N, C-alpha and C positions, 0 to 999 in steps of 0.2 A: 504494500500500500504506500502510495506517495506520502511524503512527510506532511505536506500541507493538508491533505485529505484526512490523514490519521489524527492530526491535531483538531480538525473540525469535528470529526466523529467523536473524539474524546470530549470536546466541549459540549456536544449534544448529550452524550451519556451523563456527564457531570451535571448538566443543567436539569436533566430529567430526575436524577437522584436528588438534587437540592430541592427542586419543586415538589417532589413527592414528600420529602421529609418535612418541608415547611407547611405544606397544605394538609397532609394526612396525619402528621404526628405532632409537630411543634405547635401549630396554631390551635388545634383543639385543646391542648394542655394549657397554653398560656392564656387562652380566652376563657378558661374555666368551663368549657363545655362538659355537660354531664357525661357524655359518652366516654370521654377520656378517663375520668375518675372511675366510672362503672367498669370499664375494660380492665383497668389496673387492679381494682378490688376483686374482680372476677378471676384474676390471675394470682390472687393471694397477697397482693401488696396492701399494706395498711392504708386507710383513707388519708388523703392530704399529700400524697407524693406526686401527683400528676404535674402540678405546677413546676416543681423543682426539677423533675425529669425533663420537662419542656425547656427549662432554662439551660440545662446541660446540653440538650440536643441543639438548641439554638447556638450556643457557644461553639459547639463542634462544627456546625454548618459554616459559621463565620471563619473558623480556622481552616476548614477545607477550601473555602473560596479564595483565601489569600494565598497567592502563589508561594510566598516564602514559608508559609506554615501548612501548606496543603497536605504534605506527607504526615506531619504530626497529627493533623485533624483526621486523616484517614486511619491512622493507627489507633487513635483514641476512639474513633467511631466503631472500629472493629471490636474493641472492648465492650462498648455499649451494646452492639448488635449480638455479641457472644452472650452477654448477660440476658438479653431478651430471649435468645434461643434456649438458654439454660432454664429460664422461667417456664417456657413452653414445654420443655422436656419434663420438668417437675410436675406440671399439672396434666401431663399426658395429652397434650394438644395433638391434632392431626399432623403427621410428619411433613408432607409436601406442601400443604397450604399454610401452615402456621409455624411449625418449628423451624423449618429450613428457610423461611422468608427472610430472616436476617442474613443468611448466606447469599441469597439472591441479590439483596440490596448491596451487600459487600462486594460482590462480583461486579455489579454495575458501577459502584463507586470507584473501586480500584481499576477497573477497565478504563473508565473515563480518565482517571488520573494518569494511568500508564500511557494511554494514547496521546495525551496532550503534554506530557513532560518527558523531554528527550533524556534528561539525566536519569530518570527512573527507568527508562527503557535500556540504558546502558548498564544499570545495576542488575536488572532482571530482564535479560535479553530473551527473545522468542527464538527457540532453536527448532528449525524445520528438519525434515529427514534428509 
């Protein structure tokens, strides 16, 4: 894939990840929408945690968007997504639709970053046959 094309594909993947996180996860938590608190309490989290998890998610989105801190943001995001996956394992959620959803998000997040960051591609090169 040509360098310019891969950068643009990476930007699109990163934008999709960021828009999904802001719209489907961060906004409901920061706006105090009942669905956010209900979802977390249904997963076994004590009431009152939704807002603060939203604050952390928003901070990680900001880190991911800043080129100088994007890798740090992605690493920290994987910790958060891993915790979400562990929560789903603990409550025996469906595997492909719920438990592995954090993995799907992580692949989109890292794929977007890898495609748009030449330095990251040199650290983790794609090796063909």
